[in-house]
C-alpha positions as a printed Julia matrix, in Angstrom:
200×3 Matrix{Float64}:
 39.87   31.79  100.53
 37.5    28.91   99.74
 37.35   29.95   96.07
 41.16   30.05   95.93
 41.42   26.54   97.41
 38.78   25.22   95.01
 40.6    26.79   92.06
 43.89   25.23   93.2
 42.27   21.77   93.54
 40.8    22.02   90.03
 44.2    23.0    88.6
 45.84   20.1    90.41
 43.26   17.6    89.14
 43.65   18.86   85.57
 47.44   18.59   85.8
 47.18   15.01   87.07
 44.72   14.16   84.29
 47.07   15.53   81.63
 49.98   13.61   83.19
 47.97   10.37   83.06
 47.05   10.99   79.42
 50.69   11.61   78.45
 51.75    8.44   80.27
 49.11    6.56   78.3
 50.58    7.96   75.08
 54.12    6.88   75.93
 55.61    8.76   72.96
 54.98   12.28   74.3
 57.17   14.37   74.07
 59.64   12.2    72.09
 57.52   12.33   68.92
 54.97   15.12   69.44
 54.68   17.74   72.17
 51.05   17.01   73.02
 48.88   13.92   73.27
 46.49   13.14   70.39
 42.83   14.0    70.88
 41.8    10.34   70.83
 43.1     6.8    70.31
 43.46    5.7    66.69
 41.73    2.48   65.64
 44.31    0.14   64.11
 44.15   -3.49   63.04
 47.04   -5.67   61.88
 46.08   -8.89   60.13
 42.47   -8.52   61.41
 43.66   -8.16   65.02
 42.81   -4.93   66.85
 45.72   -3.01   68.34
 45.4    -1.84   71.92
 47.48    1.12   73.06
 51.01   -0.04   73.88
 50.54   -3.68   72.82
 53.67   -5.73   72.23
 53.59   -7.13   68.69
 56.12   -8.99   66.56
 57.68   -7.67   63.34
 56.11  -10.71   61.65
 52.67   -9.54   62.77
 53.09   -6.0    61.44
 54.82   -6.76   58.15
 51.8    -5.59   56.12
 50.19   -2.15   56.1
 47.51   -1.9    58.8
 43.91   -0.84   58.44
 43.24    2.35   60.37
 40.14    4.4    61.11
 39.22    7.55   63.02
 36.35   10.05   63.21
 37.09   11.65   59.87
 34.99   14.14   57.95
 34.71   13.21   54.26
 35.24   16.8    53.1
 38.52   17.22   55.01
 42.09   16.13   54.26
 44.36   14.25   56.67
 47.97   13.16   57.04
 48.78    9.64   58.27
 52.22    8.81   59.63
 54.08    6.03   61.42
 57.54    6.43   62.96
 59.99    4.7    65.29
 61.47    7.16   67.83
 63.8     4.47   69.21
 66.14    3.98   66.25
 68.53    2.28   66.56
 67.58    1.79   70.24
 65.66    3.58   72.96
 68.9     3.97   74.91
 70.67    5.57   71.92
 68.03    7.09   69.59
 70.51    8.81   67.27
 68.31    8.16   64.22
 65.08    9.39   65.89
 62.65    9.2    64.2
 62.81    6.45   61.57
 59.96    7.02   59.12
 57.89    3.92   58.35
 54.86    5.36   56.56
 53.62    8.76   55.4
 50.49    9.6    53.42
 49.18   13.13   52.91
 46.02   14.57   51.35
 43.89   11.67   52.55
 40.24   12.52   51.84
 38.29   11.42   54.91
 39.5     7.9    55.79
 40.28    6.94   52.18
 44.0     6.28   52.56
 44.15    4.59   49.16
 43.16    7.93   47.61
 45.79    9.91   49.5
 49.26   10.85   48.28
 51.91    8.42   49.56
 55.2    10.12   50.38
 56.78    7.11   52.13
 55.57    3.6    51.36
 54.79    1.4    54.35
 57.67   -0.55   55.87
 57.07   -2.87   58.83
 59.05   -2.91   62.06
 62.73   -3.88   61.88
 64.28   -3.33   65.32
 67.92   -4.49   65.29
 68.78   -7.57   67.33
 69.69   -6.84   70.93
 68.16   -3.34   71.01
 65.12   -4.29   73.05
 61.6    -2.99   72.54
 61.0    -0.1    70.14
 57.91    2.11   70.11
 56.08    2.43   66.8
 53.85    5.48   66.72
 50.87    6.0    64.39
 49.31    9.44   64.15
 46.63   11.19   62.09
 46.63   14.97   61.61
 43.92   17.17   60.13
 45.13   19.38   57.28
 43.79   22.92   56.83
 43.81   22.3    53.09
 45.42   20.11   50.44
 49.23   20.07   50.66
 51.4    20.83   47.62
 54.43   18.58   48.16
 57.41   18.67   45.8
 59.93   16.56   47.74
 61.11   12.97   47.35
 58.72   10.03   47.42
 60.24    7.16   49.38
 60.09    3.57   48.16
 59.64    0.69   50.58
 62.88   -0.71   49.2
 65.14    2.05   50.47
 66.26    3.63   53.76
 66.96    6.93   52.01
 65.18    9.84   53.64
 63.78    7.77   56.49
 66.34    8.41   59.27
 66.06   11.48   61.54
 62.57   12.36   60.37
 60.49   14.58   62.69
 56.72   14.48   62.46
 56.52   17.51   64.77
 58.65   19.55   62.35
 56.75   18.18   59.34
 53.45   19.17   60.99
 54.71   22.68   61.69
 56.18   23.11   58.19
 52.95   22.15   56.42
 50.55   23.71   58.91
 48.95   20.48   60.13
 46.48   21.06   62.93
 47.87   20.26   66.38
 47.42   18.18   68.38
 46.92   15.1    66.2
 43.27   14.09   65.88
 44.14   10.46   66.71
 47.13    8.34   67.62
 48.37    5.11   69.11
 51.5     3.03   69.38
 52.75   -0.52   69.78
 56.05   -1.98   70.89
 58.15   -4.55   69.07
 61.52   -6.28   69.44
 63.59   -8.32   66.99
 62.24  -11.58   65.61
 63.36  -13.74   62.7
 61.39  -11.65   60.16
 63.57   -8.57   60.76
 66.38   -9.67   58.36
 63.74   -9.7    55.59
 62.82   -6.08   56.39
 66.48   -5.02   56.37
 67.09   -6.83   53.09
 64.04   -5.1    51.59
 65.33   -1.68   52.7
 68.66   -2.46   51.07
 66.88   -2.74   47.72
 67.55   -6.46   47.37
């Protein structure tokens, strides 16, 4: 009887721990089914991102610097999406793809293969805070990709992306090795992002 009660208490504590972790990663299960193994290190304009920070589109207009506990002889996939497009209340375009790089050797993103060039946050006016999720996945091997490469001057191919489906299609190891997110709402830089995505 005592062993049964002890076992039940341990199960309950583990369930509560997992619940707390998923609340910390406030994009589970909207983006991925399981929480990343650890928090991804991200800096925008030399300022460190803390999990769930509220940032402005102006602040995140340029590609961030990211780091994680990578092994130099392994390949990784780096991705950033917005699951709240066009709004969290009506996410009919979930997810909007902001950045995707595959075949990253270790942490050398510049030497990876960019499938979607980085585009900063552009939440439409009046849609409130959007979540912007950054994840890193370990690849079992180098990926042979023969699809479209997306320019940062086009919306084509960015709406209704699913990192979970992409991970499953290309055999990325789950859960993600690292991840984080920030929140952002409209500011006066957003029209510049929308103009850029229109190819102007």
